[in-house]
N, C-alpha and C positions, 0 to 999 in steps of 0.2 A: 454447408461446408463439406466439400468432398475430398480435399487434399490438404496435407500438412503444410503450414506456411513456412516451415523451416526446411524440410527435406523433400517435399513434394510428393511423398507417398500417399496412396489412397486408402490406407488401412487405419481408419479412425474408429476407436471404440468408445461407446458412451460410458461416462463416469457418473454424472448426476445431471438430471434435468430439473431446473428450478422454475420452470414455467416462463412467463413473460413479465418483465418489470421495466419501469422507466429507467433511464440513465441515473445512476445513484447520486450524482452531484447536481441534478436539475431541480434545485429547490424552487418552490413556487411562491410568487408574490400573491398578495390577496386578490388582486384584480385578474389573476390567471385561474382562479379556482373554478370558474364556470366554462373554461375552455377545454377542448379535447387535449388529452395528454398521451403522447406516443409511448408505447411499450414494445420491447423487443425480446425475442426468445433468449433465455439464459441457460445454455446447455453446454456443459463441460465434457469434452472428449479428449482422448489421449491417442497419440500416434504410436502404433505398435512397431514402428521401425526405429524412430529416434527417441521415443518416449517423451516428447514435448506435449504437455497438457495444454489445451487451448479452447477458446470459444470463437465463434464466427465473428469477423470484424463488421458488425452491423452498424456501429457508429464510427465516426472518424475522430482522431485526436483533436482536430479543429473544433468539432462539436463540443468537446469536453473542456479544452484549455483556453479558448479565446477569452473567456471571462470565468476564472476559476474560483470556487468557493473555499478552497482549502489553503490556509496559511500555516506553515509549519511552526512559526514562532509562538503560536498559541498553546503548544504543548511544552510544558517546562521540561519534562523528561527527554523530549526529542531534541531540544536545544542543548541539553547537557550531553546527550549521546553524540551530537555533532561535535561539540567541543572536545570530548574525549577522543573521537576519531581523528580530528585535526592534530591534536597533541601526539597521538600515536603515529600518524602518518609522517609528520615532520621528523620524528625520531627515527622511524624505520627507514625512511628514504633519504635522510640527511638533507632535508630541504632547507636552504638558506635564503638570504635576501635576494639572491639572483635567480631563484626558481620561479616557475610559472605554473599556476594551478588553474584548471578549468573545471567547473562543475556544470554538468548537463542536467536540466530540470532543477535549477537552483532555487526555485520558489522565491520566498521573500528575503533571501540572503541569510537564512538561519545558520548555515554552515560556513559560507565564505566570509561572514563577518569575523569569524575567529582567525581566518587566514589574513584578512586585512589587519587585524589587531597585531599580528606577528610581523607586519611589514613585508609580507610576501605578495608579489604581483599576482593578480587573479582576475578571472572573468567568469561570470555566470551566463549560461545560455538557457533562457527560460521562455517558453512559448506564450505564457499567459500575460496579457498586457497589464492587468491590475496588480498581480503579485510581483511582476518584474519592476513595476513602478515603485512598489513598496521597498524592494531591495535597493534600488538606486537612491531612494530617500534615506535609506540607512547607510549609505556610503559604499555600497557594493556595486562595482561596475557590472552591468548586465545588458546582454544583447537579447532582444525579443525575436527569437527564431526557434523553429523546430530543427533538431539535429538531423542532417542528411549528409551523405558524402560531400556534396557541394558546400554545405555550411561548414563542415569540418575543415575542408581545404581552404575556404575563404578566411576562417579564423586563424588558421595556421599561417597563411600568407601575410596577414596583417599583424599578428601578435607574436608569431613564432610558435614552434612546437611546445606542447605542454609536458612538463616533467611528470605531472600527475593529472589524470582525468578522473573525476569522480562522477558516478552515475547512481545515486541512491534512490531506490524506489521509483524507478522509471523504466527499467528493462522489461517490466510486464505491461507497460502502458502503450507500447508501440506495435502496431500490426506488422510493420515491415522490419522484422528482426534483422534480416541480412543487411538492409540499407543502413539501419541505425548502427549496427556493429561496424560497418565500414566507416561510418562517420566518426565513431570513437577512434578507429585506427588512424583516420586522417588527422585527428587532433593531437594524438600522442606522439612524443618524440620517439625516434627509432630505438632509443635505449630507455624509454620511459615506462610508466606504470599506469594501469587502469584499475580502479577500485569500483566494484559494483555491489550494491546491497539490494537483495530482492527476497521476497518471501520464499520459504523453502516448502516445496510440495510435500515433503516428508511429514512435516508437522501439520500442514493443512489437512492431510488425510488422517493422521494419527489422532489429532485433537479436535476433529469435527469442525474445523474452522471454515465452514462453507460460506459464511457471510462475506468472506474476502473474495469470493467469486462475484465479479460484477463487470459490466460492459467495458469499463475503462481499463480493466486488466485483461489483456488479450491472451496472455499465456502465463504458465505456472511452471516453475523450474525445479528440477532436481539438479544436482551437480553434474550428473551424466548428460542431461539435455543441455545444460549451460555450456559444457565443453564443446558440444556440437555447434551451438549458437555462436560462441566466440570464434571458433575456427572458420565460420562462414565469412568473417571479416578480417582474417589474418591475425587473430589474437590467440594466445594459448594460456590456459590456466596454470598458474604457478603455485598458488596457495589458496586455502579456504578457511574461513572462520565461521563457527556456529554462533549466532547471536540470538538473544531473547526478544528482540524487537518484533512487533507485529505478530506476536504469538510464536515466532520462530523464523529467523531469516538466515540467509547465507551471505557472507561477504566474500566475493570472488576477487582475488588479486591476479591480474592478467598482464601479460607483456606482449609486444610484437613477437610473433612466432619465431623469428630469426634469432632472438636473444633470450628466449624464455628458459631454455634448459629443462631439466627434469622437474616435475611437480613434487611438492612436499609430501611427506608421509601422511599428513592430515587429509590430503585429497583422496588417497587410497582408502583411508579409514571411513570417510563419509560415503564413498562409492560402495564400500562393503555394507554399510548400514542400509543404504537405499536398496541394494540388491536383496538383503535379508528381509526387508519389509515388503518385497514383492513389487517394487516400483519399476523393475525392468522386465516384468512380465505382467499379465493381467491379474494375478492373484491378489495383489495389494489394493486393487480398486473395486473389487466385486461387492464388498459389504458396505462401502461408503454411503451409497444412496439410502440404505436402510437406517444407518445411524443418523443421517441428516433428518430423515422423517421422524425419528424419535426426539431429536432436539425440538422440532416444531410442535409435536404433540405435548411434550412436557411444558413448554413455555405457554402454549395456549391454555392448557389445563390450569396452570397456576393463575393466569390472568382472569380466566372465567370464574374460577373459584373465589378469587379476591373480589371481583365485582359482585358476585352473589352474596358475599359476606358484608358488602357495603364498604369495603376498604379501598383506599385511593392508591393508584399506582401512576407514577410519572417517570419520565426518562431523563437520563443524563447523557448529554452528547448527541450530536447529529452527524456522525461520520458516514462516509460512503457505505462502509460495511453494514452499518445499522439499517440502511435502507434496503439492502438485500434481505436481511432478516425480517424486517417489518413487512415487506411485500410478500415474501415467501410464506410467512405465517398468516397473512391477511389481517394484521393488527390495525385497528382504526381507533379514533379518539374515544370510543365507548369503552375500550380496554386500556388505553394509554392516553390519559387526558392531554398531556403535552410532553415535550422534551425541552431541555435547556442546553445552551451551548455557550462557551466563552467567546466565540467569534461573533462580534456584533454584526457582521455581514449577513448572518443567518437570522437575526432577530426579526420577528414579524413575518417571517416566511413559513412555508409549510413543507413537510417532507414529501418527496415525489411519490406519487401513487397512493400513499396512505393518508395524505393530507393532515398530518398531525402538526399542531402549532409548535413553533420553536420560539422559546422565550429566553430571557436573560437568566443566569444561574441564581440570582437573588430570589427568584420566585419560589424555589424549594423551601428556603427558610421561612418565607412568608406563609406558605400553604401547609407546611408540616405534613406531607403525605406519609402513608403507612409504609410504602415501599418506593425505592428508586431503582429502576431498571437501568443498569449501566451498559450502554451500547458499545462504547470503545473498551471492551473487556480486556484488550491487550495491555491497557494502562491500569491494570487492577491495583497494583501497589500504590501508584501515584494518586488514583482517584479514591481509593479507600481512605487515604489520608486527607485528601481535599474534602471529602464528604463525611468526615468523622463527626461533624456537628449534628447529623441526623439522630445521633443517640440521645440528644437532649429531649426528644419527644417519643423515643422508643421506635424510631423508624429503622428500617432494615434495607440493605442493599441486595440487589438481585443480579447475578451474572448468568447469562444464558448459555455460554459456551466455555469449555468443551461439553459441559453438562450443566443442568440447572443447579444453581447454588445460591442459597439465601443466607446472608451474612448479617449477624448482629454486630453493629459497629461499637467499638469501645472508645472511650475518651482518650 
């Protein structure tokens, strides 16, 4: 990758090189274990002109989303987060029964079902056939398409302009930032609103969250780089919220540039924080690679020591981020016997690259392992409560990020 995909500059600086890994959602069926498995370089760089952090587009969104393994509704806290967002957006924007809401990358209807419950007209635009079908089964109108300027214009022509366009956890998943942003502008009414949630590069760097770097995430945003990205499609940032989701995210409130007006004071505050952290020059990036290496060493040391003591370690969760961590650390079933996941789609499959079996959650209570390595560490509070039963046999939870943490669970 020689040029920035947002501004076209040729000045890209290395942030961290994680080697080569398979796509993080390419879970393997048993009959695929003896077949070759493609792996792609995973090298994060930052543009020193517009400060968009990015990886090369080595896989396509079609590779990832034609049959997607992630269903949002399996996370209790994420469904509640969506409900709270809908309640707040309805109040903030005064959305009534005559409003129209579009969500891009609407997954299985986890968010729009709350819009449906309020009697507000809505439409999901979801590229994955399987999760889009689940949304329609749940009563959420859903179009199976990738968002582009043409798709946005076609939806607008058929359904009318949207008062609110929601794009949660998708702005990192598209290599064509400019085209996608133009699609958002095509969807939204000339006096409407766009709400985008995306992981914040500030917390990714500060909290060693390198496992959220994977091939399906093509870019990583600060508010400063998001402003440049939004402007490429005719949108302007109006307000920003800092969220705890995914270890630290930003919610960007944008409007068509012609009606946006001056941004809120919160935008300036976050821009100042990013500048102070060195994210608008190279000083904030230089130590990240060394801190990533320490996370790897600490986790491997713990797993090797546990194995030599004859203690059992299993995983909880099979998220995409977990596969970056497992592959970067070179963890195999000799160190992590298996992992479990609430999503039945993954049961009987194996993690990409590391070939760790994925089982149903009930297996933990049956086997009573000494340690449970929690791979979706961003759901720490939710999963600590869900896994509180491990105290019955003296089991402990292990969180690998931002640093290795071993937790004794209380009843």
